[in-house]
C-alpha positions in Angstrom: 12.9 -1.0 -12.7 9.5 -2.0 -13.7 6.0 -0.4 -12.3 3.1 -2.6 -11.4 -0.4 -1.0 -12.2 -3.5 -2.5 -10.1 -6.8 -2.1 -12.0 -7.5 0.6 -9.2 -4.6 2.9 -10.0 -5.3 3.3 -13.6 -6.5 6.9 -14.5 -9.6 5.7 -15.8 -10.6 3.8 -12.6 -13.6 5.5 -10.9 -12.8 7.6 -7.7 -15.9 7.6 -5.4 -15.6 11.7 -4.8 -19.1 12.6 -3.1 -18.1 14.5 -0.1 -19.7 13.3 3.3 -17.6 14.7 6.7 -17.3 11.8 8.9 -18.1 9.1 6.6 -15.5 6.4 5.6 -14.6 5.6 2.6 -12.5 2.5 1.5 -9.8 2.8 -1.4 -8.5 -0.8 -2.4 -5.9 -2.2 -5.1 -4.3 -5.4 -5.7 -1.1 -6.6 -7.4 -0.4 -10.8 -8.4 3.3 -10.6 -8.6 4.1 -13.3 -11.1 7.7 -13.2 -10.8 9.7 -11.7 -7.9 9.8 -8.2 -8.3 13.5 -6.2 -8.1 14.7 -3.0 -5.7 13.5 0.0 -7.2 10.0 -1.5 -8.7 7.0 0.8 -8.2 3.5 -1.0 -6.8 0.6 1.4 -8.0 -2.2 0.4 -5.9 -5.2 2.8 -6.1 -5.9 6.3 -5.6 -7.6 8.3 -3.0 -9.6 11.6 -4.1 -8.8 15.2 -3.5 -9.9 16.2 0.0 -9.1 12.9 1.6 -8.2 12.0 4.8 -6.4 9.0 5.4 -7.3 7.7 9.0 -6.2 4.0 8.5 -5.7 0.8 6.8 -3.4 -2.7 5.9 -1.2 -4.4 3.6 -2.1 -7.8 3.2 -1.0 -10.5 1.2 0.6 -13.9 0.6 4.0 -15.0 2.0 5.7 -13.1 -0.5 9.0 -14.4 0.3 10.4 -18.3 1.7 13.1 -19.8 3.7 15.6 -16.5 5.0 13.3 -13.2 4.4 14.2 -10.7 2.3 11.3 -9.1 0.8 10.9 -5.4 1.4 8.6 -2.9 0.3 7.2 0.5 1.6 4.1 2.0 1.3 3.4 5.5 0.2 1.9 8.2 -2.3 3.0 10.3 -5.1 3.5 14.0 -6.2 -0.3 14.9 -6.5 1.1 18.6 -7.2 0.3 20.0 -3.7 1.9 17.4 -1.3 5.5 16.2 -2.5 5.7 12.4 -2.9 6.7 10.3 0.1 7.5 6.8 -0.7 6.9 5.1 2.8 4.7 8.1 4.3 1.9 5.1 5.1 5.0 2.4 6.3 8.7 1.5 6.5 7.9 -2.0 7.2 11.5 -3.2 6.6 11.7 -6.7 6.1 8.9 -8.6 6.3 7.8 -11.9 7.1 4.9 -13.9 6.0 5.2 -16.8 8.9 2.4 -17.3 11.0 2.2 -15.5 14.5 -0.5 -17.2 16.7 -1.4 -14.3 18.4 -2.2 -12.1 15.2 -2.6 -13.8 12.5 -2.6 -17.9 12.4 -1.9 -18.4 8.7 0.9 -17.8 7.0 0.3 -14.3 5.4 1.3 -10.3 5.5 -1.2 -8.3 7.3 0.6 -5.3 8.2 -1.4 -1.9 9.8 -0.4 1.3 7.9 1.4 3.5 9.8 4.1 5.8 8.8 3.0 9.5 9.3 -0.4 8.0 10.5 1.3 7.4 14.0 0.6 10.9 14.5 -2.8 11.8 13.5 -4.6 11.5 9.7 -3.0 12.8 7.0 -4.8 14.8 4.8 -4.4 15.4 0.7 -5.6 18.5 -1.3 -5.6 16.9 -4.8 -6.2 13.2 -6.0 -3.4 11.0 -5.1 -1.8 7.5 -6.2 -0.8 5.3 -3.1 1.8 3.4 -4.2 4.6 1.0 -2.7 8.3 0.8 -3.6 10.3 -2.5 -3.5 13.6 -1.9 -1.5 14.7 -5.4 -1.7 13.0 -8.7 -3.5 12.5 -11.6 -1.8 15.6 -14.1 -1.3 13.2 -16.9 -2.6 9.9 -17.4 -4.1 8.8 -13.6 -4.6 5.2 -14.3 -6.3 1.7 -14.1 -5.1 -0.9 -11.4 -4.3 -0.3 -8.1 -2.4 -3.5 -6.2 -1.3 -3.5 -3.1 -0.2 -6.6 -1.7 1.9 -6.9 2.4 2.5 -9.4 4.0 4.5 -10.1 7.6 4.2 -12.6 10.3 4.7 -13.7 13.5 2.1 -13.9 16.9 3.6 
């Protein structure tokens, strides 16, 4: 098992923490997969600050898998001392296909909106929280490319 950390998920990366109810903020992080990840690998994308309420976001990236798709990654968060970890709290996507879908994304790539707990409304956090991905299954073939996570949040 490996942990892959984006520069934006480093504990020293500055996180904008200026409160502003109703002001939309963005946290992002990207990982370049140089090799096919293995099951149970953790991908650390970014942090959201204390008091953040996630209102949306998406996972984008290259077509990580070629041929018969098997790549499966969930998006969630780590325990922050108040809210318990939920490895698929923002998305349990199942096997991800990067094949082109002409009605939604006309090129070969990944574009998945965050959902999970968000399907019933925004998700609030008390403490600074790391947003992560957990690989459930490696790619069938290929397994390399960029994964990019974008999280939209407000701070109260």
